[in-house]
Short mmCIF file of the C-alpha atoms (twelve columns), coordinates in Angstrom:
data_MODEL
# 
_entry.id   MODEL 
# 
loop_
_atom_site.group_PDB 
_atom_site.id 
_atom_site.type_symbol 
_atom_site.label_atom_id 
_atom_site.label_alt_id 
_atom_site.label_comp_id 
_atom_site.label_asym_id 
_atom_site.label_seq_id 
_atom_site.Cartn_x 
_atom_site.Cartn_y 
_atom_site.Cartn_z 
_atom_site.pdbx_PDB_model_num 
ATOM 1   C CA . UNK A 1   0.046   0.194  0.023   1 
ATOM 2   C CA . UNK A 2   2.909   2.083  1.242   1 
ATOM 3   C CA . UNK A 3   4.754   1.743  -2.262  1 
ATOM 4   C CA . UNK A 4   1.418   2.030  -4.355  1 
ATOM 5   C CA . UNK A 5   1.120   5.535  -2.808  1 
ATOM 6   C CA . UNK A 6   4.478   6.719  -3.564  1 
ATOM 7   C CA . UNK A 7   4.505   5.790  -6.651  1 
ATOM 8   C CA . UNK A 8   1.631   7.668  -7.423  1 
ATOM 9   C CA . UNK A 9   2.871   10.201 -5.408  1 
ATOM 10  C CA . UNK A 10  6.043   10.624 -7.666  1 
ATOM 11  C CA . UNK A 11  3.742   10.513 -10.706 1 
ATOM 12  C CA . UNK A 12  1.768   13.218 -10.054 1 
ATOM 13  C CA . UNK A 13  4.955   15.020 -9.149  1 
ATOM 14  C CA . UNK A 14  6.646   14.186 -12.486 1 
ATOM 15  C CA . UNK A 15  3.085   14.917 -14.343 1 
ATOM 16  C CA . UNK A 16  3.470   18.708 -12.699 1 
ATOM 17  C CA . UNK A 17  6.966   19.091 -14.061 1 
ATOM 18  C CA . UNK A 18  6.265   18.444 -17.703 1 
ATOM 19  C CA . UNK A 19  5.291   21.968 -18.878 1 
ATOM 20  C CA . UNK A 20  2.827   21.758 -21.819 1 
ATOM 21  C CA . UNK A 21  3.480   24.015 -24.907 1 
ATOM 22  C CA . UNK A 22  2.971   27.435 -25.603 1 
ATOM 23  C CA . UNK A 23  -0.221  27.754 -27.826 1 
ATOM 24  C CA . UNK A 24  -1.823  31.047 -26.851 1 
ATOM 25  C CA . UNK A 25  -0.853  34.455 -25.680 1 
ATOM 26  C CA . UNK A 26  -4.027  35.799 -24.155 1 
ATOM 27  C CA . UNK A 27  -3.863  39.669 -24.028 1 
ATOM 28  C CA . UNK A 28  -6.645  42.182 -22.320 1 
ATOM 29  C CA . UNK A 29  -7.521  45.097 -24.104 1 
ATOM 30  C CA . UNK A 30  -6.332  46.789 -21.673 1 
ATOM 31  C CA . UNK A 31  -2.656  45.978 -22.035 1 
ATOM 32  C CA . UNK A 32  -2.612  46.051 -25.951 1 
ATOM 33  C CA . UNK A 33  -4.542  49.622 -26.141 1 
ATOM 34  C CA . UNK A 34  -1.375  50.517 -23.533 1 
ATOM 35  C CA . UNK A 35  1.257   48.965 -25.607 1 
ATOM 36  C CA . UNK A 36  -0.281  50.920 -28.896 1 
ATOM 37  C CA . UNK A 37  -0.355  54.312 -27.067 1 
ATOM 38  C CA . UNK A 38  3.070   54.038 -25.532 1 
ATOM 39  C CA . UNK A 39  5.097   53.119 -28.801 1 
ATOM 40  C CA . UNK A 40  2.819   55.772 -30.682 1 
ATOM 41  C CA . UNK A 41  3.659   58.215 -28.627 1 
ATOM 42  C CA . UNK A 42  7.361   57.936 -28.824 1 
ATOM 43  C CA . UNK A 43  7.349   56.795 -32.118 1 
ATOM 44  C CA . UNK A 44  9.800   57.234 -34.330 1 
ATOM 45  C CA . UNK A 45  11.899  56.159 -31.121 1 
ATOM 46  C CA . UNK A 46  12.137  52.706 -29.723 1 
ATOM 47  C CA . UNK A 47  10.564  51.785 -26.512 1 
ATOM 48  C CA . UNK A 48  10.042  49.352 -24.247 1 
ATOM 49  C CA . UNK A 49  7.830   48.087 -21.230 1 
ATOM 50  C CA . UNK A 50  7.200   45.016 -19.181 1 
ATOM 51  C CA . UNK A 51  4.320   42.322 -19.740 1 
ATOM 52  C CA . UNK A 52  2.470   41.418 -16.707 1 
ATOM 53  C CA . UNK A 53  0.239   37.919 -16.232 1 
ATOM 54  C CA . UNK A 54  -0.175  34.521 -15.398 1 
ATOM 55  C CA . UNK A 55  1.174   31.714 -16.613 1 
ATOM 56  C CA . UNK A 56  -1.527  29.031 -17.163 1 
ATOM 57  C CA . UNK A 57  -1.042  25.450 -18.939 1 
ATOM 58  C CA . UNK A 58  -0.732  26.016 -22.677 1 
ATOM 59  C CA . UNK A 59  -1.917  29.430 -22.178 1 
ATOM 60  C CA . UNK A 60  0.071   32.783 -21.163 1 
ATOM 61  C CA . UNK A 61  -1.944  35.496 -19.897 1 
ATOM 62  C CA . UNK A 62  -0.993  39.101 -20.571 1 
ATOM 63  C CA . UNK A 63  -3.190  41.059 -17.844 1 
ATOM 64  C CA . UNK A 64  -1.197  44.414 -17.663 1 
ATOM 65  C CA . UNK A 65  1.931   46.246 -18.254 1 
ATOM 66  C CA . UNK A 66  3.953   49.365 -17.497 1 
ATOM 67  C CA . UNK A 67  6.787   51.389 -19.801 1 
ATOM 68  C CA . UNK A 68  10.165  51.966 -19.326 1 
ATOM 69  C CA . UNK A 69  12.098  54.892 -18.752 1 
ATOM 70  C CA . UNK A 70  14.198  55.518 -21.975 1 
ATOM 71  C CA . UNK A 71  17.558  53.559 -21.521 1 
ATOM 72  C CA . UNK A 72  20.708  55.616 -21.667 1 
ATOM 73  C CA . UNK A 73  24.017  54.647 -21.411 1 
ATOM 74  C CA . UNK A 74  24.717  56.297 -18.399 1 
ATOM 75  C CA . UNK A 75  25.102  53.027 -15.547 1 
ATOM 76  C CA . UNK A 76  23.134  55.422 -12.685 1 
ATOM 77  C CA . UNK A 77  20.939  56.508 -15.020 1 
ATOM 78  C CA . UNK A 78  20.173  52.590 -16.110 1 
ATOM 79  C CA . UNK A 79  20.672  52.153 -12.217 1 
ATOM 80  C CA . UNK A 80  17.582  54.238 -11.566 1 
ATOM 81  C CA . UNK A 81  15.574  52.105 -14.116 1 
ATOM 82  C CA . UNK A 82  16.442  48.700 -12.931 1 
ATOM 83  C CA . UNK A 83  14.712  50.396 -9.573  1 
ATOM 84  C CA . UNK A 84  11.694  52.062 -11.119 1 
ATOM 85  C CA . UNK A 85  10.604  48.630 -12.289 1 
ATOM 86  C CA . UNK A 86  11.063  47.256 -8.980  1 
ATOM 87  C CA . UNK A 87  9.308   50.004 -7.572  1 
ATOM 88  C CA . UNK A 88  6.566   49.793 -9.941  1 
ATOM 89  C CA . UNK A 89  6.040   45.823 -9.346  1 
ATOM 90  C CA . UNK A 90  5.663   46.560 -5.513  1 
ATOM 91  C CA . UNK A 91  2.904   49.365 -6.093  1 
ATOM 92  C CA . UNK A 92  0.667   46.829 -8.221  1 
ATOM 93  C CA . UNK A 93  1.426   44.182 -5.807  1 
ATOM 94  C CA . UNK A 94  -0.139  46.457 -3.230  1 
ATOM 95  C CA . UNK A 95  -2.987  47.267 -5.212  1 
ATOM 96  C CA . UNK A 96  -3.502  43.416 -6.182  1 
ATOM 97  C CA . UNK A 97  -2.941  43.893 -9.437  1 
ATOM 98  C CA . UNK A 98  -1.320  41.306 -11.615 1 
ATOM 99  C CA . UNK A 99  2.499   41.411 -10.760 1 
ATOM 100 C CA . UNK A 100 4.174   38.297 -12.317 1 
ATOM 101 C CA . UNK A 101 6.606   38.907 -15.317 1 
ATOM 102 C CA . UNK A 102 5.625   37.295 -18.223 1 
ATOM 103 C CA . UNK A 103 7.855   38.998 -20.458 1 
ATOM 104 C CA . UNK A 104 8.359   42.104 -22.181 1 
ATOM 105 C CA . UNK A 105 7.057   44.778 -25.061 1 
ATOM 106 C CA . UNK A 106 8.818   46.584 -27.530 1 
ATOM 107 C CA . UNK A 107 8.037   49.172 -30.821 1 
ATOM 108 C CA . UNK A 108 9.904   48.238 -33.923 1 
ATOM 109 C CA . UNK A 109 10.200  50.139 -37.529 1 
ATOM 110 C CA . UNK A 110 9.482   48.802 -40.761 1 
ATOM 111 C CA . UNK A 111 9.462   45.561 -38.990 1 
ATOM 112 C CA . UNK A 112 13.336  45.430 -38.266 1 
ATOM 113 C CA . UNK A 113 13.239  42.986 -34.770 1 
ATOM 114 C CA . UNK A 114 15.567  40.247 -35.564 1 
ATOM 115 C CA . UNK A 115 18.415  41.318 -33.485 1 
ATOM 116 C CA . UNK A 116 21.543  39.963 -31.843 1 
ATOM 117 C CA . UNK A 117 19.738  42.288 -29.172 1 
ATOM 118 C CA . UNK A 118 16.836  40.403 -28.809 1 
ATOM 119 C CA . UNK A 119 18.544  37.473 -28.215 1 
ATOM 120 C CA . UNK A 120 20.241  38.412 -25.337 1 
ATOM 121 C CA . UNK A 121 17.200  39.565 -23.741 1 
ATOM 122 C CA . UNK A 122 15.387  36.754 -23.892 1 
ATOM 123 C CA . UNK A 123 18.128  34.472 -22.631 1 
ATOM 124 C CA . UNK A 124 18.564  37.076 -19.499 1 
ATOM 125 C CA . UNK A 125 14.747  36.840 -19.143 1 
ATOM 126 C CA . UNK A 126 14.654  33.153 -19.157 1 
ATOM 127 C CA . UNK A 127 17.351  32.851 -16.802 1 
ATOM 128 C CA . UNK A 128 14.601  33.875 -14.030 1 
ATOM 129 C CA . UNK A 129 11.142  33.446 -15.913 1 
ATOM 130 C CA . UNK A 130 10.473  29.544 -16.990 1 
ATOM 131 C CA . UNK A 131 8.394   30.889 -20.218 1 
ATOM 132 C CA . UNK A 132 7.973   34.450 -21.547 1 
ATOM 133 C CA . UNK A 133 7.447   36.174 -25.011 1 
ATOM 134 C CA . UNK A 134 8.187   39.153 -26.445 1 
ATOM 135 C CA . UNK A 135 5.245   41.452 -27.865 1 
ATOM 136 C CA . UNK A 136 6.797   43.184 -30.677 1 
ATOM 137 C CA . UNK A 137 4.589   46.148 -32.143 1 
ATOM 138 C CA . UNK A 138 4.996   48.156 -35.191 1 
ATOM 139 C CA . UNK A 139 3.455   51.617 -35.265 1 
ATOM 140 C CA . UNK A 140 4.773   52.707 -39.009 1 
ATOM 141 C CA . UNK A 141 2.837   49.565 -40.412 1 
ATOM 142 C CA . UNK A 142 -0.207  50.079 -37.907 1 
ATOM 143 C CA . UNK A 143 -0.742  53.595 -39.968 1 
ATOM 144 C CA . UNK A 144 -1.297  51.418 -43.159 1 
ATOM 145 C CA . UNK A 145 -4.442  50.140 -41.868 1 
ATOM 146 C CA . UNK A 146 -2.822  46.598 -40.176 1 
ATOM 147 C CA . UNK A 147 -2.136  46.391 -36.231 1 
ATOM 148 C CA . UNK A 148 0.890   45.101 -36.513 1 
ATOM 149 C CA . UNK A 149 1.583   43.555 -33.805 1 
ATOM 150 C CA . UNK A 150 2.750   39.771 -32.587 1 
ATOM 151 C CA . UNK A 151 3.957   37.794 -30.150 1 
ATOM 152 C CA . UNK A 152 7.579   36.036 -30.280 1 
ATOM 153 C CA . UNK A 153 9.579   33.589 -28.486 1 
ATOM 154 C CA . UNK A 154 12.987  31.563 -29.163 1 
ATOM 155 C CA . UNK A 155 12.201  28.148 -30.049 1 
ATOM 156 C CA . UNK A 156 13.883  25.151 -28.529 1 
ATOM 157 C CA . UNK A 157 16.445  24.337 -31.026 1 
ATOM 158 C CA . UNK A 158 17.806  27.623 -31.179 1 
ATOM 159 C CA . UNK A 159 17.824  28.200 -27.399 1 
ATOM 160 C CA . UNK A 160 20.071  24.473 -26.971 1 
ATOM 161 C CA . UNK A 161 22.198  25.733 -29.203 1 
ATOM 162 C CA . UNK A 162 23.218  29.323 -27.619 1 
ATOM 163 C CA . UNK A 163 23.693  27.425 -24.215 1 
ATOM 164 C CA . UNK A 164 26.246  25.397 -25.563 1 
ATOM 165 C CA . UNK A 165 27.600  28.242 -27.068 1 
ATOM 166 C CA . UNK A 166 27.415  27.151 -30.569 1 
ATOM 167 C CA . UNK A 167 25.509  30.575 -31.897 1 
ATOM 168 C CA . UNK A 168 28.275  30.719 -34.911 1 
ATOM 169 C CA . UNK A 169 27.690  29.915 -38.420 1 
ATOM 170 C CA . UNK A 170 29.037  26.862 -38.880 1 
ATOM 171 C CA . UNK A 171 27.358  25.449 -36.148 1 
ATOM 172 C CA . UNK A 172 23.983  26.969 -37.513 1 
ATOM 173 C CA . UNK A 173 24.662  25.303 -40.672 1 
ATOM 174 C CA . UNK A 174 25.437  22.099 -39.489 1 
ATOM 175 C CA . UNK A 175 22.196  22.171 -37.607 1 
ATOM 176 C CA . UNK A 176 20.348  23.388 -40.803 1 
ATOM 177 C CA . UNK A 177 18.670  26.504 -38.547 1 
ATOM 178 C CA . UNK A 178 17.993  29.196 -40.764 1 
ATOM 179 C CA . UNK A 179 17.053  33.011 -39.417 1 
ATOM 180 C CA . UNK A 180 12.839  31.168 -39.963 1 
ATOM 181 C CA . UNK A 181 14.009  29.068 -37.124 1 
ATOM 182 C CA . UNK A 182 15.284  31.345 -34.730 1 
ATOM 183 C CA . UNK A 183 11.747  33.232 -33.555 1 
ATOM 184 C CA . UNK A 184 8.760   31.600 -33.235 1 
ATOM 185 C CA . UNK A 185 5.622   33.264 -33.731 1 
ATOM 186 C CA . UNK A 186 2.439   32.685 -31.182 1 
ATOM 187 C CA . UNK A 187 -0.837  33.568 -31.873 1 
ATOM 188 C CA . UNK A 188 -2.559  36.178 -29.977 1 
ATOM 189 C CA . UNK A 189 -5.822  36.327 -28.751 1 
ATOM 190 C CA . UNK A 190 -7.525  39.549 -27.596 1 
ATOM 191 C CA . UNK A 191 -10.033 38.875 -24.501 1 
ATOM 192 C CA . UNK A 192 -12.317 41.716 -22.259 1 
ATOM 193 C CA . UNK A 193 -13.755 41.298 -19.041 1 
ATOM 194 C CA . UNK A 194 -17.895 40.711 -18.961 1 
ATOM 195 C CA . UNK A 195 -18.205 43.833 -17.785 1 
ATOM 196 C CA . UNK A 196 -16.371 45.929 -20.793 1 
ATOM 197 C CA . UNK A 197 -17.693 43.389 -23.213 1 
ATOM 198 C CA . UNK A 198 -21.518 44.238 -21.878 1 
ATOM 199 C CA . UNK A 199 -20.139 48.343 -21.358 1 
ATOM 200 C CA . UNK A 200 -19.315 48.341 -25.219 1 
ATOM 201 C CA . UNK A 201 -22.360 46.611 -25.931 1 
ATOM 202 C CA . UNK A 202 -24.641 49.363 -24.669 1 
ATOM 203 C CA . UNK A 203 -22.514 51.817 -26.722 1 
ATOM 204 C CA . UNK A 204 -23.458 50.618 -30.100 1 
ATOM 205 C CA . UNK A 205 -26.204 51.991 -31.712 1 
ATOM 206 C CA . UNK A 206 -29.581 49.725 -32.101 1 
ATOM 207 C CA . UNK A 207 -29.549 49.140 -35.583 1 
ATOM 208 C CA . UNK A 208 -27.066 50.058 -38.271 1 
ATOM 209 C CA . UNK A 209 -29.523 51.659 -40.385 1 
ATOM 210 C CA . UNK A 210 -30.513 54.506 -38.435 1 
ATOM 211 C CA . UNK A 211 -26.725 55.430 -38.774 1 
ATOM 212 C CA . UNK A 212 -26.267 58.894 -40.466 1 
ATOM 213 C CA . UNK A 213 -23.019 59.494 -42.741 1 
ATOM 214 C CA . UNK A 214 -22.947 62.951 -42.162 1 
ATOM 215 C CA . UNK A 215 -19.160 63.386 -43.995 1 
ATOM 216 C CA . UNK A 216 -21.111 63.490 -46.768 1 
ATOM 217 C CA . UNK A 217 -22.714 66.191 -46.446 1 
ATOM 218 C CA . UNK A 218 -19.404 68.116 -46.209 1 
ATOM 219 C CA . UNK A 219 -18.888 71.231 -48.433 1 
ATOM 220 C CA . UNK A 220 -15.394 70.017 -49.390 1 
ATOM 221 C CA . UNK A 221 -16.186 67.021 -51.121 1 
ATOM 222 C CA . UNK A 222 -19.586 69.269 -53.251 1 
ATOM 223 C CA . UNK A 223 -17.288 69.220 -56.378 1 
ATOM 224 C CA . UNK A 224 -17.006 65.035 -56.352 1 
ATOM 225 C CA . UNK A 225 -20.827 64.753 -56.130 1 
ATOM 226 C CA . UNK A 226 -21.719 67.608 -58.425 1 
ATOM 227 C CA . UNK A 227 -18.986 65.915 -61.126 1 
ATOM 228 C CA . UNK A 228 -20.089 62.284 -60.000 1 
ATOM 229 C CA . UNK A 229 -23.895 63.790 -60.691 1 
ATOM 230 C CA . UNK A 230 -23.405 64.956 -64.483 1 
ATOM 231 C CA . UNK A 231 -21.347 61.541 -65.447 1 
ATOM 232 C CA . UNK A 232 -24.644 59.261 -64.091 1 
ATOM 233 C CA . UNK A 233 -26.842 61.980 -65.903 1 
ATOM 234 C CA . UNK A 234 -25.013 61.675 -68.961 1 
ATOM 235 C CA . UNK A 235 -25.417 58.030 -68.358 1 
ATOM 236 C CA . UNK A 236 -28.953 57.701 -67.978 1 
ATOM 237 C CA . UNK A 237 -29.098 59.921 -71.454 1 
ATOM 238 C CA . UNK A 238 -27.112 57.257 -73.488 1 
ATOM 239 C CA . UNK A 239 -29.143 54.405 -71.787 1 
ATOM 240 C CA . UNK A 240 -32.055 56.344 -72.780 1 
ATOM 241 C CA . UNK A 241 -30.656 56.588 -76.385 1 
ATOM 242 C CA . UNK A 242 -29.916 52.908 -76.361 1 
ATOM 243 C CA . UNK A 243 -33.341 52.168 -75.254 1 
ATOM 244 C CA . UNK A 244 -35.434 54.102 -77.914 1 
ATOM 245 C CA . UNK A 245 -33.481 52.429 -80.768 1 
ATOM 246 C CA . UNK A 246 -33.962 48.621 -79.538 1 
ATOM 247 C CA . UNK A 247 -37.625 49.785 -79.529 1 
ATOM 248 C CA . UNK A 248 -37.206 50.824 -83.050 1 
ATOM 249 C CA . UNK A 249 -35.424 47.917 -84.214 1 
ATOM 250 C CA . UNK A 250 -38.259 45.812 -82.659 1 
ATOM 251 C CA . UNK A 251 -40.882 47.368 -83.736 1 
ATOM 252 C CA . UNK A 252 -39.468 47.386 -87.713 1 
ATOM 253 C CA . UNK A 253 -39.405 43.729 -87.534 1 
ATOM 254 C CA . UNK A 254 -42.731 43.325 -86.450 1 
# 
């Protein structure tokens, strides 16, 4: 009986140590808006910030974030930035807000984010955190109408090479690791609380038919509207003339 209980206990401990693979990054809408606001305010300068949340099974929840001060080369200023980070996390803990670090976010321009500094930052984070992600936001692409937001993590194969000090061209060619295999993109799911969803539903109009597009009545569009009406009248005249010719032809045949 004792052997059976000990065996079941060891199996339970082993099952807890097995970490399921990361499938999705679930972000709160508030965290997404804070990231977008911070990156756009300082664009084209590059900024970073801390991601806070929970690691639940195969889902990494990002519930909050806060920006980092702009770093400079002065060591005293870098020390002040580290103290600022610790103080922010302490304040969040006092107000009962998630203060578990799950990664960081940073802005980029024209999709240029694959750098050695990003890899080194990943390795430094993963020395203390089991799983973490980096949220990349590109304000320049977002201005084109696309939400350029992606979650990245280092692939397991590349992390093994980097830990073994095999981060060189020969080893990468030997293991057949290309730049596409260095980072792994994780799908992002934006989630809001039920209260926020209910509030957004109340803000929606009752019927889309009742919406009025008053922008069409602006005087700046009057010249285009007048010209379009002229083209429409000409087309209607041509259509009427063509219909008369068809009727005449039919009457002649009859």
